[in-house]
Legacy VTK file of the C-alpha trace (Angstrom):
# vtk DataFile Version 3.0
C-alpha trace
ASCII
DATASET POLYDATA
POINTS 341 float
259.710 -103.690 285.978
257.734 -105.378 283.394
258.919 -106.003 279.701
256.280 -105.060 277.190
257.068 -107.079 273.896
255.156 -105.211 270.748
254.912 -107.275 267.597
255.405 -104.555 265.297
255.697 -105.405 261.271
257.042 -108.657 262.699
259.501 -107.072 265.003
260.455 -107.410 268.441
260.562 -104.342 270.403
260.875 -104.271 274.369
259.641 -101.151 276.297
260.429 -101.183 280.372
257.998 -100.054 282.526
259.103 -99.695 286.577
256.442 -101.850 288.213
256.860 -104.552 291.596
258.626 -107.953 291.171
255.202 -110.021 291.004
254.245 -108.640 287.582
257.590 -109.351 285.965
256.484 -112.354 283.479
257.510 -115.189 283.750
260.115 -117.286 282.045
257.365 -119.160 279.886
255.533 -116.192 278.827
258.676 -114.554 277.478
259.859 -118.232 275.539
256.267 -118.064 274.174
256.354 -114.994 272.351
259.700 -115.885 270.632
258.200 -118.765 269.548
254.960 -117.134 267.972
257.172 -114.919 266.283
259.590 -117.640 264.782
256.369 -119.551 264.008
254.896 -116.044 262.185
258.194 -115.319 260.592
257.918 -119.210 259.319
254.712 -118.685 257.641
255.197 -115.501 256.052
258.132 -117.040 254.133
256.579 -120.626 253.415
253.461 -118.310 251.598
255.807 -116.788 249.720
257.642 -119.540 248.554
255.116 -121.476 247.339
253.463 -118.603 245.771
256.713 -117.466 244.195
257.604 -121.438 243.141
254.339 -120.926 241.406
254.827 -118.033 239.449
258.183 -119.242 238.527
256.299 -122.118 236.539
254.121 -119.725 235.299
256.232 -117.922 232.762
257.223 -120.874 230.626
253.470 -121.806 231.066
251.949 -118.363 229.862
255.121 -118.285 227.400
253.813 -121.462 225.841
250.307 -120.120 225.383
250.821 -116.981 223.722
253.586 -119.153 221.544
249.796 -119.802 219.884
248.246 -116.403 219.139
246.112 -116.992 216.335
244.366 -118.777 219.198
244.226 -116.954 222.323
246.403 -113.628 222.380
248.138 -111.787 225.702
245.106 -109.251 226.248
242.890 -112.397 226.051
244.955 -114.079 228.760
244.844 -111.438 230.302
241.560 -111.024 230.880
240.972 -114.967 231.698
243.847 -114.560 234.402
242.438 -111.515 236.035
238.876 -111.893 235.455
238.593 -115.421 236.434
240.391 -114.808 239.454
237.894 -112.604 240.557
235.037 -115.068 240.296
237.541 -117.359 242.238
237.657 -115.010 245.077
234.264 -113.495 245.223
233.070 -117.894 245.322
235.803 -118.056 248.004
234.480 -114.963 250.236
231.033 -116.669 250.542
232.386 -119.177 252.805
235.110 -117.050 254.593
234.355 -114.386 257.212
232.544 -110.929 256.316
234.652 -107.863 256.861
232.813 -104.526 256.080
234.689 -102.379 253.742
234.627 -98.702 254.268
233.922 -96.455 250.508
237.658 -94.878 252.176
239.212 -98.187 251.659
237.314 -99.396 249.034
238.729 -96.670 246.763
242.457 -97.408 248.749
241.847 -101.258 247.240
240.868 -99.416 243.556
244.515 -98.241 243.704
245.783 -101.143 245.136
243.938 -103.521 242.194
245.206 -100.827 239.494
248.969 -100.844 240.735
249.073 -104.542 241.737
247.290 -106.904 239.541
246.248 -104.625 236.348
248.988 -102.911 235.243
251.580 -105.582 236.462
249.681 -108.591 234.834
248.555 -106.258 231.651
252.349 -105.357 231.580
253.379 -108.790 231.948
251.654 -110.806 229.828
252.093 -108.200 226.962
256.210 -107.650 227.678
256.048 -111.329 227.930
254.727 -111.975 224.243
257.251 -109.375 223.173
260.415 -111.007 224.406
261.721 -113.929 225.702
260.991 -115.961 228.903
264.944 -115.015 229.830
265.191 -111.839 229.134
261.674 -111.400 231.226
263.062 -113.055 234.020
266.879 -110.635 233.738
263.798 -107.655 234.156
262.143 -109.142 237.196
265.240 -108.956 239.117
265.405 -105.152 239.290
261.975 -105.573 241.339
263.252 -105.730 244.821
265.807 -102.944 244.193
262.992 -101.289 242.967
260.412 -102.396 246.715
263.696 -101.241 248.922
264.019 -97.395 247.264
260.203 -97.393 247.687
259.961 -98.949 251.004
262.721 -95.510 252.317
260.262 -93.548 250.256
256.385 -95.074 251.822
256.986 -96.913 254.408
260.656 -95.376 255.737
262.069 -98.116 256.317
266.305 -97.620 256.348
268.349 -98.526 253.411
271.130 -99.848 255.132
274.788 -101.573 253.707
273.349 -104.863 254.598
270.206 -104.846 253.187
271.912 -103.257 250.212
274.292 -105.904 249.957
271.557 -108.482 250.286
269.665 -107.106 247.313
272.674 -107.289 245.146
273.995 -110.820 246.028
270.220 -111.773 245.439
270.216 -110.297 241.866
274.073 -111.258 240.987
272.544 -115.048 241.870
269.473 -114.743 239.640
271.811 -113.157 236.938
273.895 -115.342 236.717
271.559 -118.318 236.825
269.042 -116.938 234.290
272.372 -115.619 232.045
273.813 -119.127 232.191
271.259 -120.834 230.267
271.011 -117.931 227.558
272.617 -120.325 224.819
269.148 -122.287 224.363
266.575 -119.315 224.084
265.376 -118.678 220.597
262.738 -116.429 221.146
263.077 -112.426 219.683
262.845 -109.448 222.335
262.514 -105.970 221.801
262.533 -102.799 223.268
259.101 -102.551 224.205
258.347 -105.601 225.584
261.801 -105.047 227.886
260.595 -101.593 228.698
256.900 -103.255 229.365
258.322 -106.214 231.905
260.343 -103.315 233.335
257.023 -101.507 234.249
254.947 -104.502 235.801
258.171 -104.805 238.206
257.669 -100.898 239.028
253.413 -101.308 239.285
254.407 -104.261 241.748
256.718 -102.611 243.841
254.299 -99.811 244.282
252.166 -101.747 245.524
254.145 -103.792 248.050
255.228 -100.288 249.753
252.475 -97.477 249.205
249.417 -100.179 249.698
251.285 -102.005 253.253
248.477 -100.509 255.518
245.380 -101.467 253.804
247.245 -104.913 253.328
247.343 -105.505 257.315
244.050 -104.278 257.943
241.820 -107.089 256.171
242.306 -110.462 255.450
243.526 -111.750 252.090
240.594 -113.262 250.392
238.671 -109.696 251.059
241.609 -107.880 249.703
241.632 -110.168 246.497
238.345 -110.211 246.207
237.871 -106.615 245.722
241.559 -105.799 243.821
240.393 -108.006 241.629
236.902 -107.229 241.052
238.147 -103.432 240.197
241.384 -104.990 238.037
238.397 -106.761 235.640
236.495 -103.478 235.292
239.690 -101.911 234.487
240.773 -104.619 231.868
237.684 -105.299 229.943
237.802 -102.172 228.124
241.447 -103.108 226.605
240.469 -106.817 226.390
237.069 -107.423 225.193
237.579 -107.433 221.894
240.179 -109.820 222.291
238.154 -112.006 223.940
234.726 -111.801 221.834
237.941 -112.736 218.628
238.807 -116.123 220.223
237.286 -119.487 218.560
237.128 -121.759 222.196
235.667 -124.606 219.820
239.346 -125.099 218.248
241.526 -124.452 221.558
243.018 -128.087 222.247
242.222 -129.253 225.426
246.423 -129.101 226.164
245.850 -125.385 226.019
243.005 -124.868 228.096
244.881 -127.165 231.016
248.038 -124.305 230.693
245.157 -121.566 231.502
244.009 -123.315 234.269
247.131 -123.214 235.801
247.357 -119.802 235.004
243.870 -118.456 236.381
243.704 -120.909 239.103
247.359 -121.362 240.102
249.340 -118.746 239.100
246.927 -116.418 240.164
243.902 -117.333 242.416
246.383 -119.597 244.732
249.583 -117.224 244.429
247.741 -113.975 245.259
246.189 -115.683 248.281
249.250 -116.779 249.740
251.244 -113.334 248.804
249.255 -110.664 251.278
250.250 -114.020 253.692
253.784 -112.862 253.282
253.119 -109.320 253.138
251.349 -109.524 256.607
254.153 -111.049 258.548
257.127 -110.015 256.021
258.894 -106.017 254.964
258.031 -105.403 251.826
261.939 -105.725 250.298
261.747 -109.604 251.998
258.873 -110.395 250.177
260.110 -108.811 246.860
263.509 -110.576 247.365
261.014 -113.784 246.517
261.540 -112.410 243.076
265.010 -114.445 242.982
263.042 -117.509 243.348
261.407 -117.672 239.832
264.966 -118.287 237.719
265.717 -121.238 240.241
262.282 -122.538 239.531
262.538 -122.026 235.573
266.395 -124.012 235.979
264.286 -126.758 237.641
262.294 -127.297 235.370
264.812 -126.695 232.278
266.998 -129.947 234.132
263.924 -132.351 234.881
262.820 -131.998 230.956
266.319 -132.731 229.575
266.359 -128.954 228.668
268.993 -128.550 230.835
272.015 -129.480 233.467
272.792 -128.736 237.046
276.188 -127.939 236.968
278.885 -126.040 239.598
277.241 -122.626 237.858
273.867 -123.069 238.777
274.535 -124.517 242.616
276.375 -121.392 243.426
273.544 -119.201 241.648
271.058 -120.833 243.845
273.264 -120.827 246.869
273.964 -117.021 246.164
269.814 -116.387 245.920
269.458 -117.730 249.330
271.894 -116.521 250.856
270.740 -112.844 249.846
267.543 -113.544 251.405
268.630 -114.029 254.453
270.790 -111.465 254.405
267.788 -108.635 253.650
265.479 -110.951 256.378
268.226 -110.887 259.169
268.620 -106.687 258.199
267.266 -104.337 260.856
264.139 -102.607 260.293
262.519 -98.984 260.990
261.030 -100.256 264.135
264.172 -101.931 265.658
266.588 -98.845 264.713
264.184 -96.895 266.408
263.704 -99.237 269.529
267.897 -99.078 269.858
267.832 -95.415 269.685
265.200 -95.656 272.766
LINES 1 342
341 0 1 2 3 4 5 6 7 8 9 10 11 12 13 14 15 16 17 18 19 20 21 22 23 24 25 26 27 28 29 30 31 32 33 34 35 36 37 38 39 40 41 42 43 44 45 46 47 48 49 50 51 52 53 54 55 56 57 58 59 60 61 62 63 64 65 66 67 68 69 70 71 72 73 74 75 76 77 78 79 80 81 82 83 84 85 86 87 88 89 90 91 92 93 94 95 96 97 98 99 100 101 102 103 104 105 106 107 108 109 110 111 112 113 114 115 116 117 118 119 120 121 122 123 124 125 126 127 128 129 130 131 132 133 134 135 136 137 138 139 140 141 142 143 144 145 146 147 148 149 150 151 152 153 154 155 156 157 158 159 160 161 162 163 164 165 166 167 168 169 170 171 172 173 174 175 176 177 178 179 180 181 182 183 184 185 186 187 188 189 190 191 192 193 194 195 196 197 198 199 200 201 202 203 204 205 206 207 208 209 210 211 212 213 214 215 216 217 218 219 220 221 222 223 224 225 226 227 228 229 230 231 232 233 234 235 236 237 238 239 240 241 242 243 244 245 246 247 248 249 250 251 252 253 254 255 256 257 258 259 260 261 262 263 264 265 266 267 268 269 270 271 272 273 274 275 276 277 278 279 280 281 282 283 284 285 286 287 288 289 290 291 292 293 294 295 296 297 298 299 300 301 302 303 304 305 306 307 308 309 310 311 312 313 314 315 316 317 318 319 320 321 322 323 324 325 326 327 328 329 330 331 332 333 334 335 336 337 338 339 340
């Protein structure tokens, strides 16, 4: 018999066929397949870790820009972020392998850009201007829960007890970390701001699950250049007045630097890395990295002297990483189907 190893959504499915002994794969071959899977998983987790560390730093940076509302409004910052990243992705595409995208796939990419970028970024930035960074971080903890439910609907991914437990443990850790520092927050939160932040999490959960197939089909640069182009077109009618009303000559250098961070790192680089994780890992695992953001915010607060690292923060961080580990090791739809055969 011969063992055929199939890589399907980062899961090894083993099929056995009766053949002569001379066709049996060598032990070295099987080991290389296992190592390759481990390497793929490592790359996926590494890409997401870096991306969500950048996202975590983006919340206080973007909030500091929005604090100068008379200089840069939420709508203007949204356009800078989406439009600036679109330009960078199209420039990068000049130096990468060209891929032909069918008209049907362009329509699908329009939908992916609409939910994953336009709605996600617009509602987040505008919502952040009407809520506190802490409340916004609390609301983002709903992302993995929404993704787990939507993955069951769109991708038939099972909602196992183990996966649900991992999501819950991660959420408890994130909330514990966020609420342990609530006394330092001085910003006013409105219901409108909370609703917008919730819509931001929902739209990204839809993107992670409903558009999984198109994400697997093209390379990250091809995906992002079209998605950001379509998102820029969608954003322009809503933000044009704010963009032309900005007095660019009076914007301080430190605000320009923060805007560059939001565009070049928190959008361009982070969105270049996220599809790498999407290709190699399941949607619920990808969404679990939302819980990394409050850890980053806490570390920054400790570094700049705004907070102290104590036992509560240590336990909270441990719960977050434990939740990610449990969800990562939970069984996927492909694994469960393989076990039934």
